[in-house]
C-alpha positions in Angstrom: -12.4 45.3 17.2 -11.0 48.7 16.4 -8.4 49.0 13.6 -5.2 50.9 14.2 -4.5 53.6 11.7 -0.9 54.4 11.2 -0.2 58.1 10.9 1.3 59.4 7.7 5.1 59.6 8.0 6.2 63.1 8.6 8.5 64.7 6.1 11.7 66.5 7.2 11.0 70.2 7.4 12.4 72.4 4.6 15.2 74.7 5.5 13.5 78.1 4.9 16.7 80.0 5.1 18.4 78.3 2.1 17.9 78.7 -1.6 18.2 81.4 -4.2 17.2 84.9 -3.0 14.4 87.0 -4.7 14.3 90.6 -5.8 12.8 91.9 -2.5 15.7 90.4 -0.5 18.3 91.8 -2.9 16.6 95.2 -2.7 16.5 95.2 1.1 20.2 94.1 1.4 21.4 96.6 -1.2 19.5 99.6 0.2 19.9 98.9 4.0 23.2 97.1 4.1 25.1 98.4 1.0 25.4 95.0 -0.6 25.4 96.6 -4.1 26.5 100.2 -4.8 25.4 101.9 -6.9 22.1 99.9 -6.9 19.4 100.0 -9.6 16.0 99.1 -8.2 14.4 97.9 -11.5 15.6 96.6 -14.8 16.7 99.3 -17.2 16.4 98.1 -20.8 15.3 100.9 -23.2 18.0 101.2 -25.8 20.6 99.4 -23.7 21.5 95.8 -22.7 19.5 95.4 -19.6 20.8 95.9 -16.0 19.4 96.2 -12.5 17.5 93.9 -10.2 15.6 91.0 -11.7 13.2 88.4 -10.3 16.0 86.3 -8.7 19.2 88.1 -9.4 21.0 91.3 -10.3 22.3 92.3 -13.7 25.6 94.2 -13.3 27.2 96.7 -15.6 30.6 96.8 -17.1 32.8 99.9 -16.3 34.7 101.7 -19.1 38.1 100.3 -18.0 39.5 97.5 -20.1 42.6 95.4 -20.3 42.8 93.9 -23.8 44.9 90.8 -24.2 47.7 91.1 -26.8 50.8 89.1 -27.8 52.8 92.0 -29.2 55.4 91.5 -26.4 55.5 87.7 -26.8 54.7 87.4 -23.1 53.9 84.0 -21.5 50.6 83.8 -19.6 51.6 82.5 -16.1 49.0 82.7 -13.3 51.9 82.4 -10.7 53.9 85.2 -12.2 51.5 87.2 -14.3 52.9 90.1 -16.4 50.9 93.1 -17.3 52.8 93.3 -20.6 50.2 90.8 -21.8 47.6 93.6 -21.9 46.9 97.0 -23.4 44.9 99.4 -21.3 41.9 101.2 -22.8 39.3 103.6 -21.3 36.4 103.6 -23.7 32.6 103.3 -24.0 32.9 100.5 -26.5 35.7 97.9 -26.3 36.6 95.8 -29.3 37.8 92.3 -28.4 40.1 90.9 -31.1 39.1 87.5 -32.7 39.7 84.5 -30.4 41.0 86.7 -27.7 39.8 88.2 -24.4 39.6 91.3 -22.3 39.5 92.0 -18.5 37.1 94.5 -17.2 35.3 95.3 -13.9 31.7 95.9 -12.7 30.4 99.4 -12.2 28.9 98.1 -8.9 30.8 97.5 -5.7 29.6 94.4 -3.9 29.6 93.5 -0.2 28.6 89.9 0.3 26.8 88.8 3.5 28.4 86.1 5.7 25.8 83.5 4.9 25.6 84.1 1.1 27.5 82.7 -1.9 27.1 84.6 -5.2 27.3 82.9 -8.7 27.8 84.8 -11.9 26.2 83.9 -15.2 26.6 85.5 -18.6 23.8 87.4 -20.3 22.2 85.6 -23.2 22.5 88.7 -25.5 26.3 88.4 -25.4 26.3 84.5 -25.4 24.4 84.5 -28.6 27.2 86.6 -30.1 29.9 84.1 -29.0 31.0 86.3 -26.2 31.4 84.4 -22.9 31.8 86.1 -19.5 33.6 84.3 -16.7 34.0 85.2 -13.0 34.7 83.0 -10.0 32.1 82.8 -7.2 31.8 85.8 -4.8 32.5 84.2 -1.4 30.9 85.0 2.0 32.0 88.5 3.3 34.1 89.3 0.2 33.8 92.8 -1.1 35.0 94.8 -4.0 34.5 95.5 -7.7 34.2 92.3 -9.6 36.9 91.6 -12.2 35.2 90.1 -15.3 36.7 88.2 -18.2 35.1 88.4 -21.7 36.2 85.7 -24.2 35.5 86.3 -27.9 35.1 82.8 -29.2 34.4 84.0 -32.8 36.9 84.6 -35.7 35.6 88.2 -35.8 36.1 91.3 -33.7 33.4 91.7 -31.0 32.1 94.7 -29.0 31.5 95.1 -25.3 29.4 98.1 -24.2 30.5 100.0 -21.0 27.8 101.1 -18.5 25.4 98.4 -19.8 24.4 95.0 -18.5 27.0 92.2 -19.0 26.3 89.5 -16.5 23.8 88.4 -13.8 24.6 87.6 -10.2 22.6 85.0 -8.3 22.5 85.1 -4.5 22.5 81.7 -2.7 21.7 81.8 1.0 23.2 79.0 3.1 21.3 77.1 5.7 23.6 78.8 8.3 26.7 81.0 8.5 30.1 79.5 7.5 32.8 79.0 10.1 35.4 80.9 8.1 34.5 83.6 5.6 36.7 85.2 2.9 37.2 88.1 5.2 38.3 85.9 8.1 41.0 84.3 6.0 42.2 87.6 4.6 41.7 86.6 1.0 44.1 88.2 -1.5 41.3 89.8 -3.6 39.6 91.4 -0.6 38.5 95.0 -1.3 39.8 95.1 -4.9 39.1 98.2 -6.9 39.5 98.5 -10.6 40.5 95.7 -13.0 42.6 93.4 -10.8 45.2 91.0 -12.3 46.0 87.5 -10.9 47.8 87.4 -7.5 49.7 84.6 -5.9 
């Protein structure tokens, strides 16, 4: 009497198009499709805070344009009616953030995000270990522009940010397919922003 051997249950196939994208994909998209301009093909780190492509991300630089938060004009911070009187503009190679305050800046790089990709920003550990936190919202599918960055100085001491050096890392997450509606499709208010961009309603 022959025995019946049940075949091993088949696993659902992995979605090969999803996941975090590696350096070779970032390099190809930047060089052939202008995803990152200007683009640095390898990490620069001699004497500077590192920037350029990494194994699974891209370390972007901070430009020399800064908006330093100040309360000298007793302005109220209102995201629905934001006043530029809350900031002092500086163009400098080294920006000093006052204690327990923050500055706005922008990336040197101009980004053009593919339709099937979402980009997440993380702070660099060099700055995080000094109590300086970088924040930026996700870069959505088909968004493009200079990225506006916020640096928070969580310490009771003045803190430095260095222009034209690495300040944050972008991770590129490829979706299993294209979204129905991209940031470009819905004509997002920060589309094509250049320079340090303040909140818009």
